[in-house]
DRENTORRO-301177 format. One line per field, with one value per residue (C-alpha): residue in one letter; residue number from 1; x, y, z. Coordinates in steps of 0.02 Angstrom, whole numbers, plus 50000, padded with zeros to 5 digits. Example, Ala and Ser with C-alpha at 12.3 -4.5 7.8 and 13.67 -1.06 7.14 Angstrom:
r A,S $
k 1,2 $
east 50615,50684 $
north 49775,49947 $
up 50390,50357 $
end
This chain:
r X,X,X,X,X,X,X,X,X,X,X,X,X,X,X,X,X,X,X,X,X,X,X,X,X,X,X,X,X,X,X,X,X,X,X,X,X,X,X,X,X,X,X,X,X,X,X,X,X,X,X,X,X,X,X,X,X,X,X,X,X,X,X,X,X,X,X,X,X,X,X,X,X,X,X,X,X,X $
k 1,2,3,4,5,6,7,8,9,10,11,12,13,14,15,16,17,18,19,20,21,22,23,24,25,26,27,28,29,30,31,32,33,34,35,36,37,38,39,40,41,42,43,44,45,46,47,48,49,50,51,52,53,54,55,56,57,58,59,60,61,62,63,64,65,66,67,68,69,70,71,72,73,74,75,76,77,78 $
east 39336,39165,39014,38883,38877,38869,39018,39116,39078,39126,39292,39327,39285,39395,39543,39523,39506,39654,39765,39712,39741,39915,39949,39903,40000,40157,40143,40137,40274,40388,40353,40400,40558,40613,40577,40674,40826,40831,40712,40649,40489,40436,40461,40369,40218,40219,40228,40087,39982,40007,39969,39809,39754,39780,39680,39542,39527,39524,39683,39751,39663,39655,39747,39889,39895,39911,40049,40147,40127,40186,40336,40394,40354,40472,40609,40580,40608,40777 $
north 49178,49234,49160,49289,49449,49563,49477,49495,49680,49693,49607,49729,49878,49811,49791,49968,50041,49946,50003,50185,50167,50099,50246,50374,50279,50271,50456,50518,50397,50454,50637,50609,50516,50654,50786,50694,50679,50867,50967,51127,51230,51181,50993,51012,51087,50949,50813,50891,50904,50720,50668,50772,50696,50520,50564,50642,50483,50382,50288,50336,50392,50580,50554,50464,50607,50731,50627,50621,50808,50845,50732,50818,50991,50952,50905,51070,51171,51088 $
up 56792,56848,56760,56808,56706,56859,56939,56777,56778,56962,56927,56785,56897,57037,56921,56856,57031,57100,56957,56986,57173,57139,57023,57157,57290,57183,57140,57319,57375,57234,57273,57455,57407,57289,57421,57556,57442,57407,57519,57439,57444,57268,57299,57465,57378,57248,57381,57482,57325,57283,57463,57462,57296,57364,57520,57417,57312,57474,57429,57600,57757,57794,57958,57869,57745,57888,57968,57805,57776,57954,57929,57771,57841,57984,57859,57767,57927,57960 $
end
């Protein structure tokens, strides 16, 4: 455990941020998985929304978000 007060605070912040990042990551992955099992317009919109939120919070890179959205859009067309 950290001895310095600022490092204790930093550790607390890092734990909170990493748990939030994991939450956003799990949300968009679950949304994609649900969409791929049963593609529909409504599930597509939900998945895109979750991907955009993760990109906005900088959990994933914007280019990765675009790749994922293109991948699921292609599945919607088929």
